[in-house]
Jmol script that loads the backbone (N, CA, C; Angstrom):
load data "model"
ATOM      1  N   MET A   1      16.739   7.686  -3.725  1.00  0.00           N
ATOM      2  CA  MET A   1      16.475   7.091  -2.429  1.00  0.00           C
ATOM      3  C   MET A   1      15.029   7.393  -2.037  1.00  0.00           C
ATOM      4  N   PRO A   2      14.266   6.362  -1.802  1.00  0.00           N
ATOM      5  CA  PRO A   2      12.843   6.545  -1.521  1.00  0.00           C
ATOM      6  C   PRO A   2      12.567   7.302  -0.221  1.00  0.00           C
ATOM      7  N   VAL A   3      13.457   7.190   0.752  1.00  0.00           N
ATOM      8  CA  VAL A   3      13.217   7.864   2.028  1.00  0.00           C
ATOM      9  C   VAL A   3      13.300   9.375   1.842  1.00  0.00           C
ATOM     10  N   VAL A   4      14.269   9.825   1.072  1.00  0.00           N
ATOM     11  CA  VAL A   4      14.426  11.258   0.832  1.00  0.00           C
ATOM     12  C   VAL A   4      13.234  11.793   0.041  1.00  0.00           C
ATOM     13  N   LEU A   5      12.813  11.058  -0.970  1.00  0.00           N
ATOM     14  CA  LEU A   5      11.658  11.473  -1.762  1.00  0.00           C
ATOM     15  C   LEU A   5      10.400  11.541  -0.909  1.00  0.00           C
ATOM     16  N   TYR A   6      10.186  10.553  -0.069  1.00  0.00           N
ATOM     17  CA  TYR A   6       9.009  10.533   0.806  1.00  0.00           C
ATOM     18  C   TYR A   6       9.048  11.711   1.779  1.00  0.00           C
ATOM     19  N   THR A   7      10.212  11.989   2.334  1.00  0.00           N
ATOM     20  CA  THR A   7      10.351  13.112   3.264  1.00  0.00           C
ATOM     21  C   THR A   7      10.077  14.440   2.556  1.00  0.00           C
ATOM     22  N   LEU A   8      10.614  14.598   1.357  1.00  0.00           N
ATOM     23  CA  LEU A   8      10.372  15.833   0.606  1.00  0.00           C
ATOM     24  C   LEU A   8       8.896  15.999   0.248  1.00  0.00           C
ATOM     25  N   LEU A   9       8.242  14.907  -0.102  1.00  0.00           N
ATOM     26  CA  LEU A   9       6.811  14.977  -0.403  1.00  0.00           C
ATOM     27  C   LEU A   9       6.006  15.355   0.833  1.00  0.00           C
ATOM     28  N   ARG A  10       6.378  14.819   1.989  1.00  0.00           N
ATOM     29  CA  ARG A  10       5.687  15.178   3.231  1.00  0.00           C
ATOM     30  C   ARG A  10       5.881  16.653   3.564  1.00  0.00           C
ATOM     31  N   LEU A  11       7.109  17.154   3.386  1.00  0.00           N
ATOM     32  CA  LEU A  11       7.370  18.571   3.650  1.00  0.00           C
ATOM     33  C   LEU A  11       6.614  19.466   2.664  1.00  0.00           C
ATOM     34  N   LEU A  12       6.571  19.053   1.400  1.00  0.00           N
ATOM     35  CA  LEU A  12       5.827  19.810   0.399  1.00  0.00           C
ATOM     36  C   LEU A  12       4.342  19.834   0.735  1.00  0.00           C
ATOM     37  N   LEU A  13       3.818  18.717   1.162  1.00  0.00           N
ATOM     38  CA  LEU A  13       2.412  18.642   1.539  1.00  0.00           C
ATOM     39  C   LEU A  13       2.121  19.552   2.729  1.00  0.00           C
ATOM     40  N   PHE A  14       3.025  19.605   3.698  1.00  0.00           N
ATOM     41  CA  PHE A  14       2.872  20.494   4.848  1.00  0.00           C
ATOM     42  C   PHE A  14       2.890  21.956   4.402  1.00  0.00           C
ATOM     43  N   ALA A  15       3.826  22.310   3.518  1.00  0.00           N
ATOM     44  CA  ALA A  15       3.920  23.692   3.051  1.00  0.00           C
ATOM     45  C   ALA A  15       2.667  24.096   2.275  1.00  0.00           C
ATOM     46  N   VAL A  16       2.174  23.212   1.439  1.00  0.00           N
ATOM     47  CA  VAL A  16       0.976  23.519   0.653  1.00  0.00           C
ATOM     48  C   VAL A  16      -0.237  23.653   1.563  1.00  0.00           C
ATOM     49  N   ALA A  17      -0.378  22.758   2.525  1.00  0.00           N
ATOM     50  CA  ALA A  17      -1.524  22.822   3.441  1.00  0.00           C
ATOM     51  C   ALA A  17      -1.472  24.095   4.284  1.00  0.00           C
ATOM     52  N   THR A  18      -0.300  24.452   4.775  1.00  0.00           N
ATOM     53  CA  THR A  18      -0.167  25.670   5.576  1.00  0.00           C
ATOM     54  C   THR A  18      -0.438  26.904   4.726  1.00  0.00           C
ATOM     55  N   ALA A  19       0.086  26.933   3.498  1.00  0.00           N
ATOM     56  CA  ALA A  19      -0.157  28.065   2.611  1.00  0.00           C
ATOM     57  C   ALA A  19      -1.644  28.179   2.264  1.00  0.00           C
ATOM     58  N   ALA A  20      -2.303  27.061   2.054  1.00  0.00           N
ATOM     59  CA  ALA A  20      -3.734  27.089   1.743  1.00  0.00           C
ATOM     60  C   ALA A  20      -4.527  27.625   2.933  1.00  0.00           C
ATOM     61  N   LEU A  21      -4.173  27.209   4.130  1.00  0.00           N
ATOM     62  CA  LEU A  21      -4.869  27.723   5.316  1.00  0.00           C
ATOM     63  C   LEU A  21      -4.603  29.211   5.495  1.00  0.00           C
ATOM     64  N   TRP A  22      -3.414  29.640   5.205  1.00  0.00           N
ATOM     65  CA  TRP A  22      -3.069  31.058   5.302  1.00  0.00           C
ATOM     66  C   TRP A  22      -3.855  31.858   4.259  1.00  0.00           C
ATOM     67  N   TRP A  23      -3.977  31.295   3.065  1.00  0.00           N
ATOM     68  CA  TRP A  23      -4.661  31.973   1.973  1.00  0.00           C
ATOM     69  C   TRP A  23      -6.158  32.136   2.253  1.00  0.00           C
ATOM     70  N   VAL A  24      -6.771  31.139   2.915  1.00  0.00           N
ATOM     71  CA  VAL A  24      -8.209  31.239   3.199  1.00  0.00           C
ATOM     72  C   VAL A  24      -8.502  32.101   4.421  1.00  0.00           C
ATOM     73  N   GLY A  25      -7.471  32.627   5.077  1.00  0.00           N
ATOM     74  CA  GLY A  25      -7.715  33.587   6.149  1.00  0.00           C
ATOM     75  C   GLY A  25      -7.247  33.177   7.523  1.00  0.00           C
ATOM     76  N   MET A  26      -6.664  32.031   7.703  1.00  0.00           N
ATOM     77  CA  MET A  26      -6.165  31.623   9.016  1.00  0.00           C
ATOM     78  C   MET A  26      -4.745  32.178   9.186  1.00  0.00           C
ATOM     79  N   ARG A  27      -4.682  33.438   9.596  1.00  0.00           N
ATOM     80  CA  ARG A  27      -3.388  34.129   9.673  1.00  0.00           C
ATOM     81  C   ARG A  27      -2.950  34.277  11.120  1.00  0.00           C
ATOM     82  N   SER A  28      -2.654  33.166  11.738  1.00  0.00           N
ATOM     83  CA  SER A  28      -2.126  33.201  13.101  1.00  0.00           C
ATOM     84  C   SER A  28      -1.123  32.065  13.249  1.00  0.00           C
ATOM     85  N   TRP A  29      -0.639  31.915  14.455  1.00  0.00           N
ATOM     86  CA  TRP A  29       0.332  30.853  14.720  1.00  0.00           C
ATOM     87  C   TRP A  29      -0.327  29.477  14.642  1.00  0.00           C
ATOM     88  N   LEU A  30      -1.638  29.441  14.588  1.00  0.00           N
ATOM     89  CA  LEU A  30      -2.330  28.157  14.482  1.00  0.00           C
ATOM     90  C   LEU A  30      -2.311  27.589  13.065  1.00  0.00           C
ATOM     91  N   ALA A  31      -2.015  28.429  12.068  1.00  0.00           N
ATOM     92  CA  ALA A  31      -1.995  27.948  10.684  1.00  0.00           C
ATOM     93  C   ALA A  31      -0.972  26.824  10.485  1.00  0.00           C
ATOM     94  N   PRO A  32       0.278  26.980  10.954  1.00  0.00           N
ATOM     95  CA  PRO A  32       1.209  25.846  10.781  1.00  0.00           C
ATOM     96  C   PRO A  32       0.795  24.611  11.575  1.00  0.00           C
ATOM     97  N   LEU A  33       0.208  24.824  12.746  1.00  0.00           N
ATOM     98  CA  LEU A  33      -0.236  23.680  13.540  1.00  0.00           C
ATOM     99  C   LEU A  33      -1.388  22.951  12.845  1.00  0.00           C
ATOM    100  N   ALA A  34      -2.346  23.706  12.352  1.00  0.00           N
ATOM    101  CA  ALA A  34      -3.447  23.086  11.610  1.00  0.00           C
ATOM    102  C   ALA A  34      -2.935  22.475  10.308  1.00  0.00           C
ATOM    103  N   GLY A  35      -1.977  23.156   9.667  1.00  0.00           N
ATOM    104  CA  GLY A  35      -1.373  22.614   8.451  1.00  0.00           C
ATOM    105  C   GLY A  35      -0.679  21.292   8.704  1.00  0.00           C
ATOM    106  N   LEU A  36      -0.095  21.152   9.889  1.00  0.00           N
ATOM    107  CA  LEU A  36       0.555  19.897  10.255  1.00  0.00           C
ATOM    108  C   LEU A  36      -0.453  18.752  10.300  1.00  0.00           C
ATOM    109  N   PHE A  37      -1.600  19.003  10.916  1.00  0.00           N
ATOM    110  CA  PHE A  37      -2.617  17.960  11.007  1.00  0.00           C
ATOM    111  C   PHE A  37      -3.264  17.660   9.658  1.00  0.00           C
ATOM    112  N   VAL A  38      -3.489  18.699   8.880  1.00  0.00           N
ATOM    113  CA  VAL A  38      -4.063  18.494   7.541  1.00  0.00           C
ATOM    114  C   VAL A  38      -3.086  17.704   6.675  1.00  0.00           C
ATOM    115  N   ALA A  39      -1.804  18.085   6.718  1.00  0.00           N
ATOM    116  CA  ALA A  39      -0.791  17.386   5.921  1.00  0.00           C
ATOM    117  C   ALA A  39      -0.631  15.943   6.391  1.00  0.00           C
ATOM    118  N   TRP A  40      -0.744  15.710   7.692  1.00  0.00           N
ATOM    119  CA  TRP A  40      -0.642  14.346   8.216  1.00  0.00           C
ATOM    120  C   TRP A  40      -1.765  13.476   7.648  1.00  0.00           C
ATOM    121  N   GLY A  41      -2.982  13.996   7.681  1.00  0.00           N
ATOM    122  CA  GLY A  41      -4.114  13.233   7.155  1.00  0.00           C
ATOM    123  C   GLY A  41      -4.018  13.005   5.655  1.00  0.00           C
ATOM    124  N   LEU A  42      -3.677  14.061   4.927  1.00  0.00           N
ATOM    125  CA  LEU A  42      -3.551  13.919   3.482  1.00  0.00           C
ATOM    126  C   LEU A  42      -2.383  13.010   3.106  1.00  0.00           C
ATOM    127  N   GLY A  43      -1.302  13.103   3.856  1.00  0.00           N
ATOM    128  CA  GLY A  43      -0.145  12.247   3.584  1.00  0.00           C
ATOM    129  C   GLY A  43      -0.468  10.778   3.791  1.00  0.00           C
ATOM    130  N   TYR A  44      -1.261  10.508   4.804  1.00  0.00           N
ATOM    131  CA  TYR A  44      -1.655   9.124   5.053  1.00  0.00           C
ATOM    132  C   TYR A  44      -2.465   8.575   3.876  1.00  0.00           C
ATOM    133  N   VAL A  45      -3.318   9.416   3.308  1.00  0.00           N
ATOM    134  CA  VAL A  45      -4.180   8.981   2.216  1.00  0.00           C
ATOM    135  C   VAL A  45      -3.441   8.991   0.871  1.00  0.00           C
ATOM    136  N   LEU A  46      -2.691  10.050   0.613  1.00  0.00           N
ATOM    137  CA  LEU A  46      -2.121  10.260  -0.715  1.00  0.00           C
ATOM    138  C   LEU A  46      -0.743   9.643  -0.935  1.00  0.00           C
ATOM    139  N   LEU A  47       0.026   9.445   0.122  1.00  0.00           N
ATOM    140  CA  LEU A  47       1.421   9.030  -0.047  1.00  0.00           C
ATOM    141  C   LEU A  47       1.676   7.577   0.349  1.00  0.00           C
ATOM    142  N   GLY A  48       0.674   6.732   0.243  1.00  0.00           N
ATOM    143  CA  GLY A  48       0.824   5.335   0.646  1.00  0.00           C
ATOM    144  C   GLY A  48       1.880   4.584  -0.147  1.00  0.00           C
ATOM    145  N   ARG A  49       1.932   4.820  -1.439  1.00  0.00           N
ATOM    146  CA  ARG A  49       2.901   4.112  -2.284  1.00  0.00           C
ATOM    147  C   ARG A  49       4.335   4.500  -1.915  1.00  0.00           C
ATOM    148  N   TRP A  50       4.555   5.797  -1.686  1.00  0.00           N
ATOM    149  CA  TRP A  50       5.906   6.249  -1.342  1.00  0.00           C
ATOM    150  C   TRP A  50       6.282   5.826   0.081  1.00  0.00           C
ATOM    151  N   ARG A  51       5.292   5.784   0.971  1.00  0.00           N
ATOM    152  CA  ARG A  51       5.550   5.324   2.333  1.00  0.00           C
ATOM    153  C   ARG A  51       5.964   3.852   2.328  1.00  0.00           C
ATOM    154  N   SER A  52       5.288   3.043   1.528  1.00  0.00           N
ATOM    155  CA  SER A  52       5.641   1.621   1.433  1.00  0.00           C
ATOM    156  C   SER A  52       7.027   1.424   0.839  1.00  0.00           C
ATOM    157  N   ALA A  53       7.354   2.212  -0.179  1.00  0.00           N
ATOM    158  CA  ALA A  53       8.684   2.111  -0.791  1.00  0.00           C
ATOM    159  C   ALA A  53       9.771   2.521   0.199  1.00  0.00           C
ATOM    160  N   ALA A  54       9.520   3.579   0.969  1.00  0.00           N
ATOM    161  CA  ALA A  54      10.499   4.022   1.961  1.00  0.00           C
ATOM    162  C   ALA A  54      10.663   2.973   3.064  1.00  0.00           C
ATOM    163  N   ALA A  55       9.563   2.378   3.501  1.00  0.00           N
ATOM    164  CA  ALA A  55       9.641   1.353   4.537  1.00  0.00           C
ATOM    165  C   ALA A  55      10.395   0.122   4.040  1.00  0.00           C
ATOM    166  N   ALA A  56      10.162  -0.269   2.792  1.00  0.00           N
ATOM    167  CA  ALA A  56      10.873  -1.414   2.224  1.00  0.00           C
ATOM    168  C   ALA A  56      12.363  -1.122   2.110  1.00  0.00           C
ATOM    169  N   TYR A  57      12.709   0.107   1.744  1.00  0.00           N
ATOM    170  CA  TYR A  57      14.119   0.496   1.646  1.00  0.00           C
ATOM    171  C   TYR A  57      14.803   0.438   3.008  1.00  0.00           C
ATOM    172  N   VAL A  58      14.135   0.966   4.026  1.00  0.00           N
ATOM    173  CA  VAL A  58      14.704   0.950   5.377  1.00  0.00           C
ATOM    174  C   VAL A  58      14.842  -0.477   5.882  1.00  0.00           C
ATOM    175  N   GLN A  59      13.856  -1.317   5.619  1.00  0.00           N
ATOM    176  CA  GLN A  59      13.925  -2.708   6.047  1.00  0.00           C
ATOM    177  C   GLN A  59      15.065  -3.444   5.351  1.00  0.00           C
ATOM    178  N   ALA A  60      15.237  -3.208   4.065  1.00  0.00           N
ATOM    179  CA  ALA A  60      16.324  -3.857   3.332  1.00  0.00           C
ATOM    180  C   ALA A  60      17.681  -3.419   3.871  1.00  0.00           C
ATOM    181  N   ARG A  61      17.813  -2.143   4.203  1.00  0.00           N
ATOM    182  CA  ARG A  61      19.075  -1.657   4.775  1.00  0.00           C
ATOM    183  C   ARG A  61      19.339  -2.276   6.141  1.00  0.00           C
ATOM    184  N   ALA A  62      18.282  -2.426   6.939  1.00  0.00           N
ATOM    185  CA  ALA A  62      18.448  -3.021   8.264  1.00  0.00           C
ATOM    186  C   ALA A  62      18.839  -4.490   8.160  1.00  0.00           C
ATOM    187  N   GLU A  63      18.245  -5.209   7.216  1.00  0.00           N
ATOM    188  CA  GLU A  63      18.590  -6.612   7.040  1.00  0.00           C
ATOM    189  C   GLU A  63      20.002  -6.780   6.480  1.00  0.00           C
ATOM    190  N   ALA A  64      20.447  -5.825   5.685  1.00  0.00           N
ATOM    191  CA  ALA A  64      21.807  -5.884   5.140  1.00  0.00           C
ATOM    192  C   ALA A  64      22.847  -5.671   6.234  1.00  0.00           C
ATOM    193  N   ARG A  65      22.456  -4.943   7.256  1.00  0.00           N
ATOM    194  CA  ARG A  65      23.354  -4.696   8.382  1.00  0.00           C
ATOM    195  C   ARG A  65      23.102  -5.728   9.479  1.00  0.00           C
ATOM    196  N   ALA A  66      23.160  -6.978   9.114  1.00  0.00           N
ATOM    197  CA  ALA A  66      22.935  -8.059  10.077  1.00  0.00           C
ATOM    198  C   ALA A  66      23.985  -7.964  11.177  1.00  0.00           C
ATOM    199  N   PRO A  67      23.661  -8.436  12.351  1.00  0.00           N
ATOM    200  CA  PRO A  67      24.629  -8.357  13.447  1.00  0.00           C
ATOM    201  C   PRO A  67      25.918  -9.094  13.091  1.00  0.00           C
ATOM    202  N   SER A  68      26.999  -8.479  13.422  1.00  0.00           N
ATOM    203  CA  SER A  68      28.289  -9.086  13.099  1.00  0.00           C
ATOM    204  C   SER A  68      28.582 -10.243  14.044  1.00  0.00           C
ATOM    205  N   THR A  69      29.551 -11.061  13.675  1.00  0.00           N
ATOM    206  CA  THR A  69      29.844 -12.261  14.447  1.00  0.00           C
ATOM    207  C   THR A  69      30.831 -11.996  15.582  1.00  0.00           C
ATOM    208  N   HIS A  70      31.455 -10.830  15.616  1.00  0.00           N
ATOM    209  CA  HIS A  70      32.411 -10.586  16.704  1.00  0.00           C
ATOM    210  C   HIS A  70      31.671 -10.247  17.988  1.00  0.00           C
ATOM    211  N   ARG A  71      32.278 -10.650  19.086  1.00  0.00           N
ATOM    212  CA  ARG A  71      31.660 -10.447  20.385  1.00  0.00           C
ATOM    213  C   ARG A  71      32.083  -9.105  20.961  1.00  0.00           C
ATOM    214  N   THR A  72      31.156  -8.431  21.556  1.00  0.00           N
ATOM    215  CA  THR A  72      31.453  -7.153  22.181  1.00  0.00           C
ATOM    216  C   THR A  72      31.817  -7.380  23.652  1.00  0.00           C
ATOM    217  N   ARG A  73      32.265  -6.332  24.271  1.00  0.00           N
ATOM    218  CA  ARG A  73      32.619  -6.407  25.698  1.00  0.00           C
ATOM    219  C   ARG A  73      31.393  -6.777  26.530  1.00  0.00           C
ATOM    220  N   ALA A  74      30.241  -6.251  26.179  1.00  0.00           N
ATOM    221  CA  ALA A  74      29.012  -6.575  26.904  1.00  0.00           C
ATOM    222  C   ALA A  74      28.664  -8.052  26.746  1.00  0.00           C
ATOM    223  N   ASP A  75      28.881  -8.619  25.559  1.00  0.00           N
ATOM    224  CA  ASP A  75      28.623 -10.052  25.349  1.00  0.00           C
ATOM    225  C   ASP A  75      29.551 -10.895  26.214  1.00  0.00           C
ATOM    226  N   GLU A  76      30.826 -10.499  26.305  1.00  0.00           N
ATOM    227  CA  GLU A  76      31.782 -11.228  27.137  1.00  0.00           C
ATOM    228  C   GLU A  76      31.410 -11.142  28.614  1.00  0.00           C
ATOM    229  N   ASP A  77      30.982  -9.959  29.049  1.00  0.00           N
ATOM    230  CA  ASP A  77      30.560  -9.798  30.443  1.00  0.00           C
ATOM    231  C   ASP A  77      29.338 -10.658  30.751  1.00  0.00           C
ATOM    232  N   ALA A  78      28.395 -10.696  29.841  1.00  0.00           N
ATOM    233  CA  ALA A  78      27.193 -11.504  30.048  1.00  0.00           C
ATOM    234  C   ALA A  78      27.537 -12.986  30.095  1.00  0.00           C
ATOM    235  N   ALA A  79      28.438 -13.427  29.231  1.00  0.00           N
ATOM    236  CA  ALA A  79      28.845 -14.833  29.233  1.00  0.00           C
ATOM    237  C   ALA A  79      29.557 -15.180  30.539  1.00  0.00           C
ATOM    238  N   TYR A  80      30.406 -14.278  31.041  1.00  0.00           N
ATOM    239  CA  TYR A  80      31.105 -14.520  32.307  1.00  0.00           C
ATOM    240  C   TYR A  80      30.111 -14.610  33.456  1.00  0.00           C
ATOM    241  N   GLU A  81      29.131 -13.702  33.493  1.00  0.00           N
ATOM    242  CA  GLU A  81      28.124 -13.733  34.551  1.00  0.00           C
ATOM    243  C   GLU A  81      27.281 -14.996  34.475  1.00  0.00           C
ATOM    244  N   ASP A  82      26.930 -15.421  33.269  1.00  0.00           N
ATOM    245  CA  ASP A  82      26.154 -16.652  33.118  1.00  0.00           C
ATOM    246  C   ASP A  82      26.945 -17.861  33.606  1.00  0.00           C
ATOM    247  N   ALA A  83      28.249 -17.910  33.281  1.00  0.00           N
ATOM    248  CA  ALA A  83      29.083 -19.026  33.719  1.00  0.00           C
ATOM    249  C   ALA A  83      29.220 -19.031  35.234  1.00  0.00           C
ATOM    250  N   ALA A  84      29.396 -17.858  35.836  1.00  0.00           N
ATOM    251  CA  ALA A  84      29.513 -17.777  37.294  1.00  0.00           C
ATOM    252  C   ALA A  84      28.208 -18.189  37.963  1.00  0.00           C
ATOM    253  N   ASP A  85      27.090 -17.783  37.401  1.00  0.00           N
ATOM    254  CA  ASP A  85      25.793 -18.155  37.957  1.00  0.00           C
ATOM    255  C   ASP A  85      25.560 -19.659  37.835  1.00  0.00           C
ATOM    256  N   ASP A  86      25.892 -20.227  36.682  1.00  0.00           N
ATOM    257  CA  ASP A  86      25.746 -21.676  36.496  1.00  0.00           C
ATOM    258  C   ASP A  86      26.625 -22.453  37.466  1.00  0.00           C
ATOM    259  N   ALA A  87      27.854 -21.964  37.686  1.00  0.00           N
ATOM    260  CA  ALA A  87      28.762 -22.646  38.618  1.00  0.00           C
ATOM    261  C   ALA A  87      28.228 -22.568  40.035  1.00  0.00           C
ATOM    262  N   ALA A  88      27.680 -21.423  40.432  1.00  0.00           N
ATOM    263  CA  ALA A  88      27.140 -21.275  41.783  1.00  0.00           C
ATOM    264  C   ALA A  88      25.909 -22.145  41.987  1.00  0.00           C
ATOM    265  N   ARG A  89      25.107 -22.313  40.983  1.00  0.00           N
ATOM    266  CA  ARG A  89      23.906 -23.142  41.100  1.00  0.00           C
ATOM    267  C   ARG A  89      24.215 -24.637  41.092  1.00  0.00           C
ATOM    268  N   SER A  90      25.322 -25.021  40.467  1.00  0.00           N
ATOM    269  CA  SER A  90      25.625 -26.441  40.369  1.00  0.00           C
ATOM    270  C   SER A  90      26.319 -26.979  41.621  1.00  0.00           C
ATOM    271  N   GLN A  91      26.824 -26.111  42.498  1.00  0.00           N
ATOM    272  CA  GLN A  91      27.463 -26.576  43.727  1.00  0.00           C
ATOM    273  C   GLN A  91      26.383 -26.952  44.739  1.00  0.00           C
ATOM    274  N   PRO A  92      26.614 -28.075  45.402  1.00  0.00           N
ATOM    275  CA  PRO A  92      25.614 -28.504  46.399  1.00  0.00           C
ATOM    276  C   PRO A  92      25.614 -27.561  47.602  1.00  0.00           C
ATOM    277  N   ASP A  93      24.449 -27.421  48.234  1.00  0.00           N
ATOM    278  CA  ASP A  93      24.336 -26.569  49.431  1.00  0.00           C
ATOM    279  C   ASP A  93      25.024 -27.251  50.594  1.00  0.00           C
ATOM    280  N   SER A  94      25.673 -26.455  51.417  1.00  0.00           N
ATOM    281  CA  SER A  94      26.367 -27.017  52.591  1.00  0.00           C
ATOM    282  C   SER A  94      25.489 -26.980  53.801  1.00  0.00           C
TER     283      SER A  94
END
end "model"
wireframe off; spacefill off
backbone 0.3
color backbone group
């Protein structure tokens, strides 16, 4: 599944960036925060192919789950309100 692979690569990139910042001497709570921004930038540049594959997978799944043909309670309520509104508008003013 491309989404899982992309997520794991992003997490790995974050861990590597944070570890690298820690190794060069940034030993505070800011290291994970800076690692987050570094990983975000590197992920944008390095993981384009996996990001596209994950997006295509999600889009295909969304299209496969097309809206069903059965009407929900909200659809019935909206249709009733539309019919009542149309009936009220079509009656002549007294």
